C-alpha positions in Angstrom: -8.1 -34.2 2.3 -4.5 -32.7 4.2 -5.0 -31.8 8.1 -4.2 -28.4 8.7 -3.6 -29.4 12.1 -0.6 -30.6 10.9 0.4 -26.6 9.7 1.6 -23.6 11.1 1.6 -19.7 9.7 4.4 -17.2 10.0 3.2 -14.2 8.6 6.0 -11.5 7.9 4.9 -8.0 9.0 7.7 -6.4 10.1 8.7 -4.2 7.1 9.3 -0.3 7.4 7.0 0.3 3.9 9.1 3.2 2.7 7.3 2.9 -0.3 4.0 3.7 1.2 5.2 7.0 3.5 4.0 8.8 4.9 1.0 6.5 5.8 3.9 4.3 7.7 5.5 6.8 9.4 3.7 6.0 12.8 2.3 2.4 12.2 3.2 -0.7 10.3 2.6 -1.2 6.9 -0.1 -4.1 7.7 -1.7 -2.1 10.6 -2.8 0.5 7.5 -6.4 1.2 7.0 -8.0 -0.9 3.9 -11.5 -0.3 2.8 -13.1 1.4 5.9 -13.0 -0.8 8.5 -10.3 -3.5 8.2 -6.1 -3.4 8.1 -4.0 -5.2 5.4 -3.0 -7.8 7.4 -6.6 -9.3 8.5 -7.0 -10.0 4.8 -4.0 -12.6 5.3 -5.2 -13.4 8.5 -8.7 -14.1 7.1 -7.1 -16.4 4.8 -5.9 -18.6 7.1 -8.8 -18.4 9.2 -10.9 -19.4 6.1 -8.7 -22.0 5.5 -8.8 -23.5 9.0 -4.8 -22.6 9.8 -5.4 -21.8 13.4 -1.7 -21.3 14.9 0.2 -18.9 13.1 3.1 -16.7 14.2 2.8 -12.8 12.9 6.5 -11.2 13.0 6.3 -8.0 13.6 9.6 -4.9 14.2 9.1 -1.5 12.8 6.3 0.8 14.5 4.2 -1.9 15.9 2.1 -0.6 18.3 -0.7 -0.1 16.6 -0.9 -3.7 14.5 -0.3 -5.3 18.3 -3.3 -3.5 19.8 -5.4 -4.6 16.7 -4.3 -8.3 16.7 -4.6 -8.5 20.4 -8.3 -7.2 20.3 -9.6 -8.6 17.5 -8.0 -11.6 16.7 -7.2 -13.6 19.5 -11.1 -14.2 20.7 -11.4 -15.8 17.2 -9.3 -18.9 18.3 -9.6 -22.2 19.9 -8.5 -24.2 22.2 -4.8 -24.7 21.3 -5.0 -22.3 18.0 -3.2 -19.0 18.5 -2.7 -16.2 16.6 0.2 -14.7 18.1 2.9 -12.1 17.9 6.9 -12.4 18.1 8.6 -9.2 18.2 12.4 -9.2 17.7 13.7 -11.6 20.2 17.5 -11.6 19.1 18.0 -15.3 20.6 20.0 -16.3 17.6 21.2 -12.7 16.7 22.2 -9.5 17.7 20.5 -7.4 14.7 16.8 -6.9 13.8 15.9 -8.4 10.7 17.9 -8.8 8.0 15.7 -10.3 5.4 12.6 -12.3 5.5 14.8 -15.5 5.8 16.2 -14.4 8.6 13.0 -13.2 10.0 12.0 -16.2 10.3 15.3 -18.3 11.3 15.5 -15.7 14.7 12.2 -17.4 15.6 13.3 -20.6 14.6 12.9 -22.0 18.0 9.5 -20.5 18.4 8.6 -22.5 15.5 10.3 -25.5 16.7 8.4 -25.4 19.6 5.2 -26.3 18.1 4.9 -29.8 16.8 4.1 -29.2 13.0 5.0 -31.3 9.6 4.6 -28.2 7.6 5.5 -24.3 7.8 3.2 -21.9 5.5 5.6 -18.3 5.4 3.1 -15.6 4.6 3.4 -12.0 3.7 1.3 -9.4 5.9 1.2 -6.8 2.8 -1.0 -8.4 0.6 -5.0 -8.4 -1.1 -5.9 -11.3 -2.2 -8.5 -14.3 -0.9 -6.5 -17.8 -1.0 -7.3 -21.3 1.0 -4.3 -22.4 2.1 -5.4 -26.0 2.1 -5.9 -26.5 -1.3 -2.2 -25.5 -1.6 -0.7 -27.9 0.9 -3.1 -30.9 -0.7 -1.2 -30.5 -3.6 2.4 -30.0 -1.9 1.3 -33.2 0.0 0.3 -34.8 -3.2 3.5 -33.7 -5.6 6.0 -35.1 -2.6 7.3 -31.6 -2.6 9.5 -30.3 -0.4 8.7 -26.7 -0.7 6.2 -25.2 -2.5 5.9 -21.3 -4.0 2.3 -19.6 -4.7 2.5 -18.2 -8.2 0.2 -16.2 -10.1 0.3 -15.8 -14.3 1.6 -12.3 -14.6 1.9 -10.1 -17.9 5.5 -10.2 -18.3 5.8 -6.4 -18.4 4.1 -5.8 -15.3 6.3 -8.3 -13.2 9.5 -7.3 -14.4 12.0 -5.9 -12.2 9.2 -6.0 -9.2 8.3 -10.3 -8.9 10.1 -12.9 -8.6 9.3 -15.4 -11.5 9.5 -19.1 -11.7 10.1 -21.4 -14.7 8.2 -25.0 -14.3 8.5 -28.0 -16.5 4.9 -29.6 -17.3 4.2 -30.9 -13.8 4.8 -27.9 -12.0 8.4 -28.4 -10.6 10.2 -25.4 -10.4 13.1 -25.7 -13.0 14.4 -22.1 -12.3 13.8 -19.0 -10.2 14.8 -15.4 -11.0 14.2 -12.4 -8.0 12.7 -9.4 -10.1 14.3 -10.0 -13.4 14.3 -7.1 -16.0 12.6 -9.4 -18.5 11.0 -12.2 -17.2 11.1 -15.6 -18.7 7.7 -16.2 -20.3 5.7 -19.1 -20.4 5.2 -21.5 -23.6 1.9 -22.2 -22.8 0.5 -18.5 -22.5 2.8 -16.0 -24.6 3.5 -12.4 -23.0 2.6 -14.4 -19.8 4.5 -15.5 -17.2 4.6 -17.3 -13.4 5.3 -14.5 -10.4 6.1 -15.6 -7.1 3.3 -14.2 -4.3 5.9 -14.8 -1.2 3.5 -17.3 0.1 5.8 -20.3 1.0 5.3 -23.8 2.0 7.7 -25.7 3.2 8.3 -29.1 5.1 9.6 -28.5 9.0 12.6 -30.9 8.8 13.7 -29.1 6.0 13.1 -25.6 7.0 15.4 -25.5 9.8 18.5 -26.7 8.4 18.2 -24.7 5.3 17.6 -21.6 7.5 20.6 -22.3 9.2 22.7 -22.9 6.1 21.8 -19.6 5.4 22.8 -17.6 8.2 25.9 -18.7 8.0 26.5 -18.0 5.1 27.9 -14.4 4.8 27.1 -13.6 1.1 23.3 -14.4 1.5 20.9 -11.4 1.7 19.2 -13.5 4.0 15.5 -13.1 1.8 13.7 -16.3 0.7 13.0 -15.1 -2.9 17.0 -13.5 -3.6 18.1 -16.2 -1.7 16.5 -19.4 -0.3 14.8 -20.5 -3.4 17.2 -20.5 -6.1 19.7 -22.5 -4.0 17.7 -25.3 -3.4 15.9 -25.8 -6.9 18.6 -28.6 -7.6 18.7 -29.7 -4.3 15.3 -30.0 -3.6 11.8 -30.9 -5.0 10.5 -27.4 -5.0 7.1 -27.0 -7.2 5.0 -24.2 -8.2 1.3 -23.6 -6.8 -0.9 -22.3 -9.4 -3.2 -19.2 -7.8 -6.7 -20.6 -7.3 -8.7 -17.2 -6.5 -11.8 -17.2 -4.3 -12.9 -13.9 -4.4 -15.3 -15.7 -7.5 -14.4 -13.4 -10.5 -13.8 -13.5 -13.8 -9.6 -12.5 -13.5 -7.4 -13.8 -10.6 -7.5 -10.6 -7.9 -4.2 -10.3 -6.1 -2.7 -6.6 -5.0 0.6 -5.7 -3.7 -0.1 -2.6 -2.1 3.3 -1.5 -1.1 3.2 1.8 -2.6 0.8 4.9 -2.4 -0.5 4.3 -6.1 -1.4 0.7 -5.9 -2.8 1.1 -2.3 -5.5 3.5 -3.6 -6.1 1.4 -6.5 -6.6 -1.1 -4.6 -9.1 0.8 -2.1 -11.0 2.0 -5.6 -11.2 -1.6 -6.3 -14.2 -1.4 -3.2 -16.6 1.3 -4.7 -17.8 0.0 -7.9 -21.3 -1.1 -9.0 -19.8 -4.7 -8.8 -16.2 -4.0 -7.3 -14.0 -5.9 -8.2 -13.1 -7.2 -5.0 -15.7 -8.7 -3.2 -15.5 -7.5 0.9 -19.3 -9.0 1.1 -19.0 -12.7 0.4 -20.2 -14.8 3.0 -18.9 -17.6 2.5 -15.4 -16.0 2.3 -15.7 -13.2 5.5 -13.1 -11.3 6.0 -12.7 -11.1 9.9 -11.4 -7.8 11.9 -11.5 -5.8 14.9 -14.2 -3.2 15.0 -14.5 -0.1 17.7 -18.6 0.6 18.5 -19.9 3.1 16.6 -23.6 4.2 15.8 -24.8 3.8 12.0 -23.5 5.9 9.5 -26.1 9.1 8.5 -26.4 11.1 5.7 -28.3 14.5 6.7 -30.0 16.8 4.7 -32.0 16.4 2.2 -32.2 20.0 0.5 -30.6 20.0 -3.5 -27.8 22.7 -2.7 -26.6 21.0 0.2 -27.5 17.6 0.2 -25.4 15.0 2.5 -24.9 11.7 -0.5 -22.2 9.2 -0.8 -22.2 7.4 -4.0 -20.3 4.8 -5.4 -18.6 5.0 -1.6 -18.1 2.4 1.2 -19.1 4.7 4.5 -17.8 3.0 7.6 -19.6 3.3 10.9 -20.4 6.9 13.0 -19.4 8.8 9.8 -21.9 11.1 9.1 -22.2 13.2 5.6 -23.8 16.3 7.1 -24.6 17.7 3.6 -21.4 17.3 1.8 -21.2 15.0 -1.2 -18.9 12.0 -1.7 -18.4 10.0 -4.6 -16.0 7.1 -5.2 -14.5 7.1 -2.2 -13.9 5.1 1.1 -14.9 6.7 4.6 -13.0 5.5 7.7 -14.8 5.5 11.2 -15.9 8.8 12.8 -15.8 10.7 9.6 -17.7 14.3 9.2 -18.5 15.9 5.6 -19.5 19.0 6.6 -22.0 21.2 4.4 -20.8 21.5 0.3 -17.9 19.3 1.1 -17.2 17.8 -1.9 -15.1 14.6 -1.9 -13.5 12.4 -4.7 -11.8 9.3 -5.5 -10.4 9.4 -2.0 -9.6 7.6 1.0 -10.7 9.2 4.6 -9.1 7.5 7.8 -10.6 7.6 10.5 -11.5 10.9 13.3 -10.9 13.1 10.4 -13.0 16.5 9.8 -14.0 17.6 6.4 -14.8 21.6 7.1 -17.4 23.4 4.9 -16.8 24.1 0.9 -13.5 21.8 1.6 -12.8 20.3 -2.2 -10.7 16.8 -1.9 -9.5 15.0 -5.1 -7.3 11.9 -5.5 -6.6 12.1 -1.8 -5.7 10.0 1.8 -6.2 12.0 4.5 -4.7 10.1 7.4 -6.6 9.9 11.2 -7.3 13.0 13.1 -6.8 15.1 10.5 -8.7 18.1 10.6 -9.5 20.1 7.4 -10.1 23.7 7.7 -12.9 25.5 5.5 -12.5 25.8 2.7 -9.6 23.3 1.8 -8.7 22.5 -1.8 -6.7 19.0 -1.9 -6.1 17.1 -5.6 -7.0 20.1 -8.1 -3.8 22.3 -7.9 -0.7 19.7 -7.6 2.4 21.7 -7.5 0.6 23.5 -4.7 0.2 20.1 -2.6 3.5 19.1 -3.2 5.0 22.5 -1.5 2.5 21.3 1.8 1.9 17.3 1.7 3.4 13.9 0.0 2.4 13.2 -3.7 2.9 9.9 -5.8 3.9 9.4 -9.1 0.3 9.3 -10.5 -0.7 12.4 -7.9 -2.5 11.1 -5.2 -1.9 13.4 -2.4 -1.5 12.2 1.1 -2.0 13.9 4.0 -1.3 13.7 7.7 -1.3 15.2 10.9 2.1 16.7 12.4 4.4 14.6 13.9 3.0 14.5 17.4 4.6 12.3 20.8 0.6 11.2 21.3 -0.2 7.7 20.6 -3.9 8.6 19.8 -6.1 5.3 19.1 -6.9 4.0 15.3 
């Protein structure tokens, strides 16, 4: 069995997350809450821990305060002697610029990567929802004699078009072509209408990664991106293989979600609340780790038929009180109060939110510390909502606090 002790991880967590605005107004995209008690980055970090990948650099950049705090509180204590999850802010040791692309982000931290004894480097993204054992990917990488391995997932070509990098492979899974976000993806000869889409997970031999990054940094025509520049450039020179995603989620279909847009983010949260959730947070064989504040248990009060505190097909986090209100198909964060006669459906409520009496909230995302006055109506008249809030393409209403200079805990 391949030893993960010879590998390190580099987790890219510095993107601005413009398509998740306004949830990323005050926080980095990987720090956005998910599933009530988690952050998006917890899914990838849990994959690392469950795969025994225990030396991980997290590369941050934009609005990283809450992300740094979360990793310091929740992840450092999980690591053993000689292991680490270490946040690396931009140091500009080899450049005078912010990160120009995914490859440039890794290049600018080349000294930190080189300071660790490793034969292999995983390059990971901090904004995807999935369960994956990276050790299995390393085993294939070594067994095939690969220089680089790219994780792929079979995807409908129409869904991948213009959104994901698409690989073409031979019968041995060696990559023969790579296109970044093609309008008409190359379909699989085995699965008509399907293509192999890149998951943004790369595994490099360390001795190859360093010179490749240096060459790319010196190329003024490059956008300094792994998918757009690095992978297409090295296919003909080195042994580049695809690794077909093996899902640890234990469902009929493989689960991998890019939650880079409001609609995709909302949909992924809604995947958690079904009777048999599409994405399973309760599998003890593949635990999702995080840091959680200490709150009392969730509470549901008033048993009067017209004023009953209930939550159906929902996730409700600690410290929340459903006080005579009704919640359905929703994800409720910490320390939330839903007051009498309020109705919440198909929504995501972040921490420390108060929903006033007789409020009606539908298909909305309510950010932390928002106070909704009595009788607030959101999601029932999108034209009215657009004059006050951000509304996504599919009609998800996003409500955030007025901008404040005070950084309150999440």
